[in-house]
Structure formats: structure tokens, C-alpha cells
N, C-alpha and C positions, 0 to 999 in steps of 0.2 A: 089613794089619789084618784081623780076623775080627769080623764083627758078629754077636753071638748072639741078639740080639732088640731089639725096641724097648721102652723103659722110659719110663712116663708118670707123674707125680704123680696121685693120686686126683682131683684137680680137673678132669682131662681123661676120666674114665672114662666119664661118661654120653654126652658127644660121640662117644666111640670106639663105644660100642654102638650109638648111633641112627643112626651113619654120618655125622655131620655132619664129623667128621674123616676126611679122605679121603687124608691125606699127612703128610708131616712133613720138617723141615729138619735136616740133618746138618751139622756144621763139617767142612770141608776136602772132599776129593774121595774119594767112595766108588763102588765099582763093585758094584752088586747085580743079579745077573740078572733080567730079566724073568721071571715065573712063579715065582720062588724064593717060599718060605714063611718067615716069621719069626715067632717068638712073640711076643706083646705082653703086657707085665708092668704092674702097676699097684704103685707103691710104697705101703707102709703108710702110713696117716695118722699113726700114733705110732710113731716109730722107737725109741721108749723100750721099747714092750712088743713089737714085732715087727721084726725085721731083713730078713725074707725078702719079696722082692716076689712078688705073687701073678699067676701065669699067668692071663690072662682070655680070650686069644684068639690068632688067627693073621693075620697080614697077608700077602695074596698079592701080589706086587709087579706092578705095571701099567707103572711107567715109573721112570726114575732119570736125572736130568740135573744138569749143574753150571750154577750161576748166581752171578753177582756179588750180594753183598747188596744193592747200591745199584740194582740192576735188579729186585729184588723188587716185585711189582705186585698189583693188586687180584685178578688171577686166581690167583696162588699163594695169596694170603691166603684165598681161599675154599676152596682145597683144604686148607689147615692150620686152618680154622675161626677165621680172625681176621676183624675188622671191615673191614679195607682193607690196603692194601699198606704204608701208613706205620705202622700199628701192627704188622704183621708184622716190618717192619725193626727197630722198636724192640724187640720181643720177641727177635728173633735176636741182636741186638747185645747185649741184656742177659744172655740165657742162654749164648749161646756166645762171649761176650767178643770180638767181632770188629768190624769196621768196613765201610763201603761197599764198599771195594776188596778185600775178602776172598771168596774162593770157597767157597760151600756147595753142598751136594747135595740137591736136592728129590726125595723119594721119594715116589711116589703108589701107593697100595695099595687094595686090597678087604679090608675087615676082616670076619672071621667069629668069632663069640663061640663059647668052647667051655666 
């Protein structure tokens, strides 16, 4: 699989720009080399008026590792700007339609606005 960029809803934009979000969770096993740079996109607030995501920055990959959803903790929650490990697990299960035994990829990055 090829990962072209990281796409977020507008809800996350401020936390990306301020550096509060320092990573993301991807469903399944992904191998993204350290030092690679991926574009970061924000989806339009209203897809009725615009269907094109807006490029807002670049994420330089710091680390990439696999973890079971059930093993996500406060440490990973902080990286992804969640309140705690339990809220991160709930979010991952909701957005990625997975359960505690599924493997996900935690990608840590440095964000640079463009």
C-alpha cells in the first residue's frame, strides 16, 4: 500500500498547527521510513461547496511502530492529543472499526506548517 499523506478533519487543524498532535494511528500495519515526509491535509468543513482537501503542512516521520488497540495507553494518547488511553482506544475503535485485538500503527511526527 502507498500512503500519500495524512488527512484530518478541520476539527484537528489547530492542534496540528500548535504541535499538540505529534502522531496518529493508522489501521493495520504500515511501514513508513523514519525521516520520510508526508503532506498533511485538512478536509473541507463543507463537502457540498468544496471536495478538495487543503494541504496545510508536512509531517516528518520520527517513528513508526505496531501496537494492539487494547495496549494503547496514556503515553500514546498524549502523542495523539487524546485525554487518556481509554479515550484513545474508544476513538480508534470508532474511526477505524476495529477491536482490542487488532494491530494498528502508531506514527510519530514533527509537523511543519507550509
